[in-house]
C-alpha positions in Angstrom: 80.9 99.9 108.3 83.2 98.0 110.6 86.9 98.7 110.6 88.0 95.6 112.5 87.4 92.1 111.1 87.1 89.2 113.6 87.6 85.5 113.0 88.6 82.6 115.3 90.4 79.3 114.6 91.2 76.9 117.4 91.3 79.5 120.1 93.2 82.1 118.2 91.2 85.3 117.6 92.3 87.2 114.6 91.6 90.9 114.5 92.1 92.5 111.1 92.6 96.2 110.5 90.2 96.8 107.6 90.2 100.5 106.7 91.6 100.5 103.1 90.5 104.0 102.4 93.2 105.4 104.7 95.7 102.5 104.6 94.5 101.3 108.0 95.6 104.6 109.6 94.9 105.2 113.3 91.7 107.2 113.1 89.6 107.9 116.2 87.1 105.4 114.9 89.6 102.6 114.3 91.3 103.0 117.6 87.9 102.8 119.4 86.8 99.7 117.5 90.2 98.0 118.0 90.0 98.7 121.7 86.5 97.3 122.0 87.6 94.1 120.0 90.6 93.6 122.3 88.4 94.0 125.4 86.1 91.3 124.1 89.0 89.0 123.4 90.5 89.6 126.8 87.3 88.6 128.6 86.5 85.5 126.5 88.0 82.4 128.2 87.8 80.5 124.8 90.5 82.9 123.4 94.0 81.6 123.9 95.8 84.3 121.9 95.0 87.3 119.6 96.6 87.8 116.2 96.6 91.4 114.9 96.8 91.7 111.1 95.5 93.7 108.2 94.0 93.9 104.8 95.8 95.4 101.8 99.4 96.2 101.4 99.7 98.4 104.6 99.5 97.1 108.1 99.1 100.7 109.5 100.1 104.1 108.0 100.3 105.8 111.4 97.9 108.4 112.7 95.1 109.5 110.5 96.0 113.1 109.8 92.4 114.0 108.9 90.8 112.3 111.9 93.6 111.7 114.5 92.8 109.8 117.7 93.1 111.6 121.0 96.6 111.0 122.4 95.1 109.6 125.6 93.1 107.1 123.5 96.2 105.9 121.7 98.1 105.5 125.0 95.1 103.5 126.3 95.1 101.2 123.3 98.9 100.5 123.5 98.6 99.8 127.2 95.6 97.6 126.6 97.6 95.4 124.3 100.4 95.1 126.8 98.0 94.4 129.7 95.7 92.0 127.9 95.7 88.6 129.7 96.2 86.9 126.3 99.3 87.0 124.1 98.9 89.4 121.2 100.8 88.5 118.0 101.2 91.0 115.1 101.2 89.5 111.6 102.5 92.0 109.0 102.7 91.5 105.3 102.9 95.1 104.2 104.1 98.6 105.2 104.1 100.0 108.7 104.7 103.7 109.4 104.9 105.9 112.5 102.1 105.1 114.9 101.7 101.7 113.4 105.1 100.8 114.8 103.7 101.5 118.3 101.1 98.8 117.7 103.9 96.4 116.8 106.0 97.2 119.8 103.0 96.8 122.2 102.4 93.3 120.9 104.1 90.4 122.7 105.3 88.8 119.4 105.6 90.4 116.0 106.3 88.6 112.7 106.5 89.9 109.2 107.0 88.8 105.6 109.7 90.0 103.3 107.2 92.4 101.7 107.0 94.5 104.9 108.7 97.8 105.3 109.0 100.1 108.3 109.7 103.8 108.9 109.4 106.3 111.8 108.2 109.2 109.5 107.2 111.6 112.3 110.3 113.8 112.0 109.6 114.4 108.3 106.2 116.0 109.1 107.3 118.0 112.0 106.4 115.9 115.0 108.1 113.3 117.3 107.4 109.6 117.9 106.2 110.5 121.4 103.4 108.2 122.6 104.6 105.2 120.6 107.9 105.4 122.5 106.2 104.0 125.6 106.4 100.4 124.2 109.2 101.0 121.8 112.0 102.3 124.0 112.0 99.3 126.4 112.0 96.7 123.6 114.1 98.0 120.7 117.9 98.5 120.3 118.6 102.0 121.4 121.3 102.9 119.0 119.3 101.6 116.0 116.2 103.4 117.3 118.1 106.6 117.5 119.1 106.3 113.8 115.6 105.5 112.5 113.8 107.9 114.8 116.0 110.8 113.7 116.2 110.1 110.0 112.9 108.6 109.1 114.7 106.1 106.9 112.9 103.0 105.7 114.0 99.6 106.9 113.2 96.1 105.8 111.9 93.2 107.8 115.3 91.6 108.3 116.6 94.9 109.8 113.4 95.3 111.9 114.0 91.8 113.4 117.7 92.6 114.0 116.9 95.7 116.1 114.1 94.0 118.1 111.1 95.7 116.4 110.1 92.3 115.1 110.4 88.9 116.7 111.0 87.1 113.4 110.8 87.7 109.7 110.6 85.4 106.7 109.4 85.1 103.1 106.0 83.8 104.3 104.6 85.4 107.5 102.2 82.5 108.0 105.1 80.0 107.9 106.9 82.0 110.5 103.7 82.2 112.6 102.8 78.5 112.5 105.1 77.2 115.2 104.4 80.3 117.3 100.7 79.7 117.3 101.2 76.0 117.8 103.2 76.7 120.9 100.5 79.1 122.3 97.8 76.5 121.7 99.8 74.0 123.7 100.3 76.3 126.7 98.1 76.8 129.8 96.0 79.9 129.7 96.9 80.7 133.3 100.6 80.2 132.6 100.4 82.4 129.5 98.8 85.2 131.4 101.3 85.2 134.3 104.3 84.8 131.9 103.1 87.8 129.9 102.9 89.8 133.2 106.6 89.0 133.8 107.5 90.1 130.3 105.6 93.3 130.2 106.4 94.6 133.7 109.1 97.0 132.5 107.0 98.2 129.6 104.2 99.0 132.0 106.6 100.8 134.3 107.4 103.0 131.4 103.7 103.8 130.8 103.3 104.6 134.5 106.3 106.9 134.6 106.2 108.6 131.2 102.7 108.4 129.7 101.5 111.9 130.9 104.6 113.6 129.7 104.7 112.0 126.3 101.0 112.6 125.8 101.5 116.3 126.5 104.5 116.3 124.1 102.5 114.7 121.4 99.6 117.2 121.8 102.1 120.1 121.8 103.9 118.9 118.7 100.8 118.3 116.7 99.6 121.8 117.5 102.9 123.4 116.3 103.4 125.4 113.1 106.0 122.9 111.8 103.4 120.1 112.2 100.7 122.1 110.4 103.1 122.7 107.5 104.5 119.2 107.5 101.0 117.5 107.5 99.8 119.9 104.8 102.9 119.1 102.7 102.3 115.4 103.2 98.7 115.6 102.1 99.6 117.8 99.1 102.5 115.3 98.2 105.2 117.9 98.3 108.3 118.6 100.3 108.0 120.8 103.4 110.2 124.0 103.3 112.8 122.5 105.7 114.0 119.9 103.2 117.4 120.8 101.9 
């Protein structure tokens, strides 16, 4: 069973997260399939841009707590999106949580409909948004990010656009996306690749400098007693003991 759908229209390759059983959570299998699909798109000269979207009402629920990806594999996926020689555009019409926000931040452009909601829920299960900080910290308003990292509060698409988590939001994600894709289709592939290199230089510097440290932090946090209790409480749909 494939977890990534693939379609192409006028040079735009659409990769669809299609794992409804776990709300498109980042399982080891999904991360591997998405990495392979992105690699194919990056090598195909007929692909002008990649759209990353989803089935169902959830873009990505974060890491799959029953089958989590290796932290190095997640770092590799986020870096692959940033380094791909094609623009990668996220199209969101549902909920995004935790690790899914790393996917959004790694994309060059991200748009969402009014139905989308966002939350950094890591602190509520006893871990930290470590690896996903690699693309998030260089691209998102730091004061707003401090609030949402520390509280796990939910935010809507308009607020996500205001703080730089999204490029744009509107009632209809496809209406927002239409002029963006038109612009990409009118642009030189060489120019797009080099312009993307300019835009992602600081993001990739963050990967070079911090990836090893944040990967180690992620592994340490997920192995902690708090994380075990937090993940158990989440799966059992109850509050962990630290909730006041």
